[in-house]
C-alpha positions, -999 to 999 in steps of 0.1 A, spaced: 470 -524 687 469 -505 719 503 -520 733 526 -507 702 502 -477 697 514 -456 668 543 -480 661 523 -508 649 518 -524 618 486 -513 595 458 -537 589 461 -540 556 497 -546 554 492 -574 579 469 -591 558 491 -585 528 520 -607 546 494 -629 556 487 -638 522 523 -638 513 534 -663 540 502 -682 530 514 -686 492 546 -702 503 569 -670 513 596 -677 540 613 -649 546 608 -614 559 638 -597 536 638 -584 503 638 -605 473 660 -593 445 644 -576 422 654 -570 379 657 -537 363 675 -505 374 695 -499 400 677 -482 430 700 -449 426 721 -433 404 744 -415 426 770 -438 424 808 -427 421 809 -430 382 781 -404 380 796 -384 407 826 -380 385 809 -371 352 794 -346 374 823 -330 383 840 -329 352 809 -316 333 808 -284 361 849 -280 359 840 -279 321 814 -254 319 802 -239 349 769 -221 337 751 -252 326 717 -258 341 709 -289 367 685 -302 340 716 -297 313 738 -321 337 710 -343 339 704 -349 299 743 -351 299 745 -379 321 712 -393 318 701 -394 352 676 -376 370 676 -338 379 667 -345 417 698 -370 417 719 -343 397 708 -314 425 716 -338 452 750 -344 438 760 -307 437 748 -303 470 754 -331 490 786 -347 469 801 -319 456 795 -293 485 782 -265 456 757 -242 459 736 -218 437 747 -181 435 726 -158 418 739 -133 393 730 -96 396 710 -89 362 727 -59 342 712 -43 309 732 -53 281 733 -16 269 742 11 295 733 46 290 765 73 291 750 81 326 751 46 341 784 42 327 798 69 342 778 59 381 793 24 371 831 38 366 829 65 398 814 35 420 843 14 420 
């Protein structure tokens, strides 16, 4: 342990590997697993998200995730990293303005 310092394998991991090899395992490479793929960030899903955003830019990440049926964090990564999009906050404006507010708004432009 002193030779390798912090990069040494922990004892618990070492004992797990000893057990696996004593049970007949011959390789340290990962075995194939069944089930869903490790990532949902495929070209097909990126294209779906791009199309959904083009059709309606007001959708939330949650809405997009529900449409494409993938995790919200994956949708967020697709939007920010793959499609180079960012969140833009809109200024909140009351729906009904008073006459004074309407006049100020006209003259401020």
